[in-house]
C-alpha positions in Angstrom: -33.3 164.1 231.6 -31.0 165.6 229.0 -29.6 163.0 226.6 -25.8 163.2 225.6 -26.4 161.8 221.9 -27.7 164.2 219.2 -31.2 163.2 218.4 -31.0 164.1 215.3 -55.2 157.3 201.1 -55.5 153.7 202.2 -53.9 151.5 199.7 -55.8 149.4 196.9 -56.4 145.9 198.4 -55.3 144.4 194.7 -52.0 144.6 193.1 -48.4 144.9 194.1 -47.4 148.3 195.2 -44.3 149.3 193.0 -41.6 150.9 195.1 -40.4 154.4 193.9 -38.2 155.6 196.7 -37.1 159.0 194.6 -40.7 160.2 194.6 -43.7 157.9 196.2 -42.6 156.3 199.6 -43.3 152.4 199.8 -46.0 150.9 202.2 -44.3 149.6 205.2 -46.1 147.8 208.1 -45.7 148.4 212.0 -46.4 145.4 214.0 -47.7 146.0 216.9 -48.3 149.7 216.3 -49.9 150.0 219.6 -46.9 149.5 221.5 -44.9 152.3 222.8 -42.1 152.3 220.6 -44.4 150.8 217.9 -46.6 153.9 217.7 -43.6 156.3 217.8 -42.0 154.5 214.8 -45.5 154.6 213.1 -45.6 158.3 213.7 -42.1 158.9 212.1 -43.1 157.2 209.2 -46.3 159.3 208.6 -43.7 162.5 208.7 -41.7 160.9 206.3 -44.5 160.2 203.8 -44.7 156.4 204.0 -47.9 154.6 203.5 -47.9 152.6 207.0 -50.0 149.6 208.1 -50.5 149.8 211.6 -51.0 146.3 212.8 -52.5 145.9 216.3 -53.1 143.1 218.6 -56.5 143.0 220.3 -54.7 143.2 223.7 -52.4 146.4 222.9 -52.2 149.4 224.6 -55.7 150.9 224.5 -54.8 154.7 224.6 -52.2 154.5 222.0 -54.8 152.1 219.9 -57.4 154.9 220.5 -54.9 157.3 219.3 -54.2 155.5 216.0 -57.7 155.1 215.0 -58.4 158.6 215.2 -55.2 159.5 213.5 -56.7 157.0 210.9 -59.6 159.2 210.2 -57.6 161.8 209.0 -54.7 160.5 207.7 -54.8 158.8 204.2 -51.7 157.1 204.4 -52.6 155.2 207.5 -54.5 151.8 207.6 -55.2 149.8 210.7 -55.2 145.8 210.8 -56.2 144.0 213.8 -53.7 140.8 213.7 -53.2 137.8 216.5 -49.5 137.0 216.2 -50.3 133.3 216.7 -52.5 133.2 213.9 -50.3 133.7 210.7 -52.8 134.6 208.1 -53.9 137.8 209.8 -50.3 138.7 209.5 -50.1 138.1 205.9 -53.1 140.2 205.6 -51.6 143.4 207.5 -48.2 142.5 205.4 -49.8 142.6 201.9 -48.1 145.2 199.4 -45.6 146.3 202.0 -41.8 146.6 201.5 -40.5 146.4 205.3 -42.1 145.4 208.7 -40.8 147.0 211.9 -41.4 144.3 214.3 -42.3 145.4 218.0 -43.4 142.8 220.2 -44.1 143.5 223.7 -46.6 141.8 226.4 -49.3 144.3 227.9 -49.2 142.3 230.7 -47.0 140.0 232.9 -44.0 138.5 231.6 -43.6 135.3 232.8 -42.5 131.6 231.4 -45.7 131.5 229.4 -45.2 134.9 228.2 -41.8 134.2 227.1 -43.1 131.3 224.8 -46.0 133.2 223.3 -43.5 136.1 222.3 -40.9 133.8 220.5 -43.9 132.1 218.6 -45.1 135.4 217.6 -41.4 136.3 216.4 -41.3 133.2 214.6 -44.8 134.0 212.8 -43.8 137.5 211.9 -40.5 136.1 210.0 -42.2 133.4 208.6 -45.1 135.5 207.2 -42.0 137.8 205.8 -40.7 135.1 204.1 -44.1 134.1 202.7 -44.9 137.9 201.2 -42.4 138.4 198.0 -43.0 142.2 198.5 -40.9 142.4 201.8 -37.1 143.9 201.6 -36.4 144.3 204.8 -36.9 143.3 208.7 -36.3 145.8 211.3 -36.6 144.0 214.7 -37.0 145.7 217.8 -35.6 144.4 220.6 -33.4 145.3 223.8 -30.2 145.5 225.5 -31.4 143.0 228.0 -31.2 140.5 225.2 -27.1 140.9 225.3 -26.3 142.1 229.1 -27.3 139.3 231.4 -24.8 136.5 232.1 -22.8 135.2 235.2 -19.4 137.2 234.1 -20.4 140.3 232.7 -18.6 142.5 235.4 -15.4 140.8 234.0 -16.3 141.9 230.4 -14.2 145.2 229.6 -16.5 145.7 226.5 -20.1 144.3 225.7 -21.2 145.1 222.1 -23.4 143.5 219.5 -21.6 140.0 219.5 -22.8 139.7 223.3 -26.1 137.5 224.1 -27.6 137.2 227.5 -27.6 133.5 228.7 -30.4 132.0 228.9 -29.9 129.8 232.1 -28.6 132.9 233.8 -32.4 134.5 232.9 -34.0 131.6 234.2 -32.3 131.5 237.3 -32.8 135.2 238.3 -36.5 135.1 237.0 -35.7 137.8 234.3 -38.6 136.9 232.1 -38.4 139.8 230.1 -34.6 139.6 229.2 -35.4 136.0 228.5 -37.9 136.7 225.9 -36.1 139.2 224.2 -33.4 137.2 223.8 -35.2 133.9 222.7 -37.5 135.9 220.3 -34.5 137.6 218.7 -32.5 134.8 218.4 -35.5 132.7 216.8 -36.1 135.4 214.8 -32.5 135.6 213.3 -32.3 132.1 212.8 -35.4 131.7 210.9 -34.4 134.9 208.7 -31.2 133.4 208.0 -32.8 130.2 207.0 -35.2 132.0 204.5 -32.3 134.3 203.6 -34.3 137.4 204.5 -32.7 140.7 205.1 -33.0 141.9 209.1 -31.5 143.9 211.5 -32.3 144.2 215.0 -32.4 147.4 217.2 -31.4 146.3 220.7 -32.7 149.3 222.6 -31.8 150.5 226.1 -34.4 151.6 228.6 -37.0 153.6 226.8 -38.0 157.0 227.9 -40.1 159.7 226.5 -43.6 161.6 226.7 -46.2 159.6 228.8 -43.8 156.5 229.3 -45.1 155.8 232.9 -48.7 155.9 231.7 -48.4 154.2 228.1 -45.5 151.9 229.0 -45.1 150.9 232.5 -45.1 147.3 232.8 -42.2 147.2 230.1 -40.4 149.9 231.4 -40.6 148.0 235.1 -39.8 144.7 233.4 -36.8 146.2 232.0 -35.6 147.3 235.3 -35.8 144.3 237.1 -32.3 143.8 238.3 -31.2 147.5 237.5 -28.8 147.6 240.5 -26.9 144.9 238.9 -27.1 146.6 235.7 -25.9 149.9 237.2 -22.8 148.4 239.4 -21.6 146.9 236.1 -21.9 149.8 233.8 -24.8 148.8 231.5 -28.2 150.4 232.7 -28.9 152.9 229.8 -31.6 154.6 228.3 -32.6 155.8 225.2 -35.4 158.9 224.0 -38.3 157.2 222.1 -37.9 159.5 219.3 -34.1 159.2 218.7 -34.9 155.2 218.7 -37.8 155.5 216.3 -35.6 157.5 214.1 -32.7 154.9 214.4 -35.3 152.0 213.5 -36.4 154.1 210.0 -32.7 155.0 209.4 -32.0 151.2 209.6 -34.6 150.2 207.1 -33.7 153.8 204.6 -29.8 152.5 204.8 -29.1 149.6 202.4 -26.0 148.8 204.0 -27.1 148.3 207.6 -26.7 144.7 208.9 -27.0 142.6 212.0 -27.5 144.0 215.6 -27.4 147.8 216.5 -27.0 148.8 220.3 -29.3 152.1 220.6 -28.9 154.3 223.7 -28.3 157.8 224.5 -26.6 157.4 227.9 -25.0 155.0 230.3 -26.0 155.6 234.0 -22.9 155.3 235.8 -23.1 157.7 238.8 -25.6 158.0 241.7 -26.6 161.4 240.4 -27.7 159.8 237.0 -29.5 157.1 238.7 -31.4 159.4 240.8 -32.6 161.6 237.7 -33.6 158.5 236.4 -35.8 157.5 239.0 -37.2 160.9 238.9 -38.0 160.8 235.5 -39.8 157.8 236.0 -41.7 159.1 239.0 -44.6 157.5 240.1 -43.2 154.2 238.9 -40.1 154.2 240.9 -40.5 155.9 244.3 -38.0 158.1 246.0 -37.7 159.8 249.5 -38.9 163.2 249.0 -35.8 164.9 250.1 -33.5 162.2 248.6 -29.7 163.1 248.5 -26.9 161.7 246.6 -24.5 160.2 249.2 -21.9 158.8 247.0 -19.2 159.6 244.3 -18.6 156.3 242.6 -18.4 156.2 238.8 -19.1 152.7 237.5 -17.3 151.7 234.2 -19.0 152.1 231.0 -19.2 148.7 229.5 -21.6 148.9 226.6 -20.4 150.1 222.9 -22.2 151.8 220.2 -19.7 151.9 217.3 -22.6 150.2 214.8 -25.0 153.0 215.8 -22.4 155.8 215.8 -22.0 154.8 212.0 -25.7 154.6 211.0 -26.6 158.1 212.5 -23.6 158.9 210.5 -24.4 157.3 207.5 -22.0 154.6 207.3 -23.9 151.8 208.6 -22.0 148.3 208.8 
């Protein structure tokens, strides 16, 4: 599927690392690096010369975790930490000497009410650990468009932008547990970050597409797509290329003027032809009849706006 936007040795344990942006890149942490998005952020950071603390949960994506451990053997700027997001101390260890954390929380299993609570508690622990780590300068929080688009009257809104939040009651009513987890965890992170006076930005991503996504990120993909028909008809079904998404996360860290939330997507799916192409790109997760032909020509109004993202990509972030 063609996107419409342009895509554009282990650190010593003791002592604080001096940040030298002109010559030596600082240490940063990706937590959880074994998530699909986290892994691509990790690779992007290494390509830019950063020292990366890859924080991995024990129940993370096994194929990605294996790749990270193989990379650690040959990449001297990569060090792996095993963390439990409910164990505050393990997060502190992974954050030691880091100037930023890229927080990417996703359940490798099912999303239900219990998982919503666990993800919220995990987000709170990560932000609180940052508050107790005197080297952290910025939190880049990976969130989702589903934290902004689910509400009773979304079809009546002309524009949906970063000021919009999904309605908790509506998410519970429709059992949109993934959307609820992303909404509550991001809100909890924002509340605590502001209380602790921490610099934080959130990247609210569309449906993430990219190499191996159906094998390495199947559950999150399907959870995101719950209610896809309503998203499509209301002009808020959007996708983003994972490489572009990772680049936006890193830009958000590197640009000191970034602030608040950023919607991040490459294309809104608003015609049947585009919807079929999306389904085909996610095969076999989404089955289609072998000779399916588009029946309609209706074009749904696009409601999502990305003015802030455009400015970030152009270099004028806020």
